C-alpha positions as CSV (number, residue, x, y, z in Angstrom):
1,M,-64.9,-72.2,-76.7
2,T,-62.5,-75.0,-75.7
3,H,-60.2,-74.8,-72.7
4,S,-57.2,-74.4,-75.0
5,D,-58.8,-71.4,-76.8
6,R,-59.5,-69.7,-73.5
7,K,-55.9,-70.3,-72.4
8,A,-54.6,-68.8,-75.7
9,Q,-56.8,-65.7,-75.3
10,N,-55.6,-65.2,-71.7
11,H,-52.0,-65.5,-72.9
12,R,-52.6,-62.9,-75.6
13,G,-54.0,-60.4,-73.0
14,K,-50.9,-60.5,-70.8
15,P,-48.7,-58.2,-73.0
16,G,-51.2,-55.3,-72.7
17,T,-51.3,-55.7,-68.9
18,L,-47.5,-55.9,-68.8
19,R,-47.2,-52.7,-70.9
20,K,-49.6,-50.9,-68.6
21,K,-47.7,-51.9,-65.5
22,T,-44.4,-50.8,-67.2
23,A,-45.9,-47.4,-68.0
24,I,-47.1,-46.9,-64.4
25,L,-43.7,-47.9,-63.1
26,A,-41.9,-45.5,-65.5
27,L,-44.3,-42.6,-64.5
28,A,-43.6,-43.3,-60.8
29,T,-39.9,-43.2,-61.5
30,I,-40.0,-39.9,-63.5
31,A,-42.4,-38.0,-61.3
32,P,-40.0,-37.4,-58.4
33,L,-37.3,-36.3,-60.9
34,M,-39.7,-33.8,-62.4
35,V,-40.6,-32.4,-58.9
36,L,-36.9,-32.1,-58.0
37,Q,-36.2,-30.3,-61.3
38,G,-39.1,-27.9,-60.7
39,C,-37.7,-27.1,-57.2
40,A,-34.3,-26.5,-58.7
41,N,-35.7,-24.1,-61.3
42,V,-37.6,-22.2,-58.6
43,S,-34.5,-22.0,-56.4
44,K,-32.5,-20.7,-59.3
45,R,-35.0,-18.1,-60.3
46,H,-35.2,-17.0,-56.7
47,F,-31.5,-16.5,-56.5
48,V,-31.3,-14.5,-59.7
49,V,-34.4,-12.3,-59.2
50,G,-34.4,-12.1,-55.4
51,S,-32.4,-9.9,-53.1
52,T,-28.6,-10.1,-53.6
53,P,-26.4,-10.8,-50.6
54,D,-23.8,-8.2,-51.6
55,H,-25.9,-5.0,-51.2
56,Y,-24.1,-1.8,-51.8
57,E,-25.1,-0.5,-48.3
58,K,-23.1,-3.4,-46.8
59,R,-20.3,-3.5,-49.3
60,H,-19.8,0.3,-49.1
61,A,-20.9,0.7,-45.5
62,I,-20.7,4.2,-43.8
63,E,-18.5,3.9,-40.8
64,L,-18.2,6.3,-37.9
65,S,-14.7,7.1,-36.6
66,E,-13.0,9.8,-34.6
67,R,-10.7,12.0,-36.7
68,E,-8.6,14.9,-35.8
69,Q,-9.7,18.1,-37.6
70,T,-6.9,20.6,-38.1
71,L,-6.4,24.1,-39.4
72,D,-2.8,25.3,-40.1
73,M,-2.5,29.1,-40.0
74,P,0.7,30.6,-41.3
75,I,2.2,33.4,-39.2
76,A,5.1,35.6,-40.2
77,S,7.8,36.4,-37.8
78,S,7.0,40.1,-38.0
79,S,3.2,39.7,-37.4
80,Y,1.6,41.5,-34.5
81,G,-2.0,40.6,-35.1
82,I,-4.4,38.3,-37.0
83,S,-5.3,39.3,-40.6
84,A,-8.9,39.4,-41.7
85,P,-8.7,36.3,-43.9
86,N,-7.1,34.3,-41.0
87,A,-9.7,35.6,-38.6
88,S,-12.5,34.4,-40.9
89,A,-10.9,31.0,-41.2
90,I,-10.6,30.7,-37.4
91,E,-14.2,31.6,-37.0
92,G,-15.4,29.0,-39.5
93,F,-13.2,26.3,-37.8
94,A,-14.6,27.2,-34.4
95,R,-18.2,26.9,-35.7
96,A,-17.4,23.5,-37.1
97,Y,-16.2,22.5,-33.6
98,K,-19.5,23.7,-32.1
99,R,-21.4,21.6,-34.6
100,S,-19.5,18.3,-34.3
101,A,-17.4,18.2,-31.2
102,N,-17.6,18.9,-27.5
103,G,-14.0,18.1,-26.4
104,T,-10.9,20.2,-26.2
105,F,-10.2,22.9,-28.7
106,T,-6.4,22.9,-29.0
107,I,-4.2,25.8,-30.1
108,M,-0.7,24.6,-30.9
109,L,2.0,27.3,-31.0
110,P,5.4,26.8,-32.7
111,Q,8.5,26.7,-30.5
112,G,12.1,27.0,-31.5
113,S,11.3,28.7,-34.8
114,P,11.9,32.3,-35.9
115,N,8.2,33.1,-35.7
116,E,7.9,31.8,-32.1
117,Q,7.4,35.2,-30.5
118,A,5.0,36.3,-33.2
119,A,2.8,33.2,-32.6
120,A,2.9,33.9,-28.9
121,N,1.7,37.5,-29.5
122,V,-1.3,36.5,-31.6
123,S,-2.3,33.6,-29.4
124,P,-4.6,35.7,-27.1
125,Q,-6.4,37.1,-30.2
126,I,-7.1,33.5,-31.4
127,V,-8.6,32.7,-28.0
128,D,-10.8,35.7,-28.2
129,I,-12.0,34.9,-31.7
130,V,-12.8,31.3,-30.8
131,S,-14.6,32.2,-27.6
132,N,-16.6,34.9,-29.3
133,V,-18.0,32.2,-31.6
134,G,-19.4,30.4,-28.5
135,V,-16.7,28.0,-27.5
136,P,-16.3,28.0,-23.7
137,R,-12.9,29.2,-22.6
138,H,-12.3,26.2,-20.3
139,R,-12.4,24.0,-23.4
140,I,-9.7,26.0,-25.1
141,S,-6.2,24.6,-24.5
142,T,-2.9,26.3,-25.6
143,V,0.1,24.1,-26.1
144,S,3.4,24.3,-27.9
145,Y,5.3,22.0,-30.3
146,Y,8.9,21.9,-31.4
147,A,9.0,23.5,-34.9
148,G,12.7,24.1,-35.4
149,E,12.8,21.9,-38.4
150,H,10.0,23.8,-40.1
151,G,12.1,27.0,-40.4
152,T,10.3,30.2,-40.8
153,A,7.1,28.6,-42.1
154,A,6.0,27.0,-38.8
155,P,2.2,27.4,-38.6
156,I,-0.1,27.8,-35.7
157,R,-2.2,24.7,-35.7
158,L,-5.8,24.5,-34.4
159,S,-7.2,21.1,-33.8
160,F,-10.1,19.2,-32.2
161,G,-11.3,15.6,-32.3
162,A,-14.7,14.8,-33.9
163,V,-16.7,11.9,-35.1
164,R,-16.9,11.7,-38.9
165,A,-18.8,9.5,-41.3
166,E,-16.6,7.9,-43.8
167,V,-16.7,5.4,-46.7
168,G,-13.8,3.5,-48.2
169,E,-12.2,4.4,-51.5
170,C,-14.3,4.0,-54.6
171,G,-13.2,3.0,-58.1
172,K,-12.9,-0.8,-57.8
173,W,-13.5,-2.2,-61.3
174,D,-12.6,-5.8,-60.9
175,T,-15.2,-7.3,-63.2
176,D,-16.0,-6.9,-66.9
177,L,-19.5,-5.2,-67.0
178,G,-19.9,-6.3,-70.6
179,N,-19.8,-10.0,-69.6
180,H,-22.1,-10.0,-66.6
181,T,-24.7,-12.7,-66.9
182,E,-26.1,-12.5,-63.3
183,N,-28.6,-10.0,-62.0
184,R,-26.2,-8.7,-59.4
185,N,-24.8,-5.2,-59.0
186,Y,-21.1,-4.7,-59.7
187,S,-18.4,-4.0,-57.0
188,N,-18.3,-0.2,-57.4
189,F,-22.1,0.2,-57.6
190,G,-23.4,2.6,-54.9
191,C,-20.0,3.8,-53.7
192,A,-20.3,7.4,-54.9
193,S,-23.8,7.9,-53.4
194,Q,-22.7,6.4,-50.1
195,K,-19.6,8.6,-50.0
196,N,-21.6,11.7,-50.8
197,L,-24.1,10.9,-48.1
198,A,-21.3,10.5,-45.6
199,A,-19.8,13.9,-46.6
200,I,-23.0,16.0,-46.4
201,I,-24.5,14.6,-43.2
202,A,-24.5,17.2,-40.5
203,N,-24.6,15.0,-37.5
204,P,-23.1,11.5,-37.9
205,A,-24.9,10.3,-34.8
206,D,-28.2,10.5,-36.9
207,L,-27.0,7.3,-38.7
208,I,-27.1,5.4,-35.4
209,A,-30.4,6.6,-33.9
210,P,-33.0,9.3,-34.6
211,R,-33.2,12.5,-32.6
212,G,-35.9,13.1,-30.0
213,Q,-39.0,14.9,-31.0
214,S,-39.4,18.6,-30.2
215,P,-42.1,19.6,-27.7
216,L,-45.6,20.1,-28.9
217,D,-47.1,23.5,-29.4
218,A,-50.0,23.4,-26.9
219,A,-51.4,26.7,-27.9
220,R,-51.5,25.9,-31.6
221,R,-53.0,22.5,-30.9
222,A,-55.8,24.0,-28.7
223,D,-56.5,26.6,-31.5
224,V,-56.8,24.0,-34.1
225,I,-59.1,21.8,-32.0
226,D,-61.3,24.8,-31.2
227,K,-61.6,25.8,-34.9
228,Y,-62.3,22.2,-35.8
229,R,-65.2,22.0,-33.4
230,K,-66.7,25.2,-34.7
231,G,-66.4,24.0,-38.3
232,E,-63.9,26.6,-39.2
233,E,-60.7,26.1,-41.3
234,T,-57.8,25.0,-39.3
235,L,-55.1,26.1,-41.8
236,T,-52.8,29.0,-41.1
237,P,-53.9,31.9,-43.2
238,P,-51.5,32.7,-46.0
239,R,-49.3,35.7,-45.7
240,E,-50.2,38.7,-47.6
241,F,-47.6,40.3,-49.8
242,T,-47.7,43.8,-51.0
243,T,-47.7,44.1,-54.7
244,M,-45.4,46.4,-56.6
245,P,-47.2,49.2,-58.5
246,E,-47.4,48.9,-62.2
247,P,-44.7,50.8,-64.0
248,V,-45.8,53.8,-65.9
249,W,-44.5,54.1,-69.4
250,D,-44.4,57.5,-71.2
């Protein structure tokens, strides 16, 4: 093979080498873009499927605030005592005070109205009813308010301040639920359940911190350990119920 033939053969092999280098360069350019695209897809899937920032417990948060609890009791100008329905209402209101408050229980009597004297006459009875429920007398305060503008319908108002759990108003429908492409809850989601939880909770302070544990029953614990060591059953025996006799049919 002459020198010119070898030169021509080397010249014919250069395009293959050039194509190989071009393919490697293109792959090196596309690879970072593919990695970035994969990261973008993972990030998008995480945003859609993962936890949403607008959780209903934060959007419809239960807030604790002090509210004045009131009970208006009508009193006629000719009354000399508390009726049975009014006495029952006063007892229930006093029990609510014992459960949720420890401040002042206020009895507000109308002044300047036609039933002013009647309200003053029944005031000691109201104090007795409240104290019989268990409210200390030193926490019961009797005051008066000007009720001339109320006419003959001026009520006796019982009041006390207590901490209540509350949630904002529900019913916010600011988005079309039929055109919702994201995996996120709507604005009104969870509002009703949060509002019901705030309404039924007995002690709002339980939402802040748990209560302390009750003391252990040392006698019961010693009995269980003793039975366990002896290989006996540690369960409390079930209660025995008397069965009713079978009916006799003639």
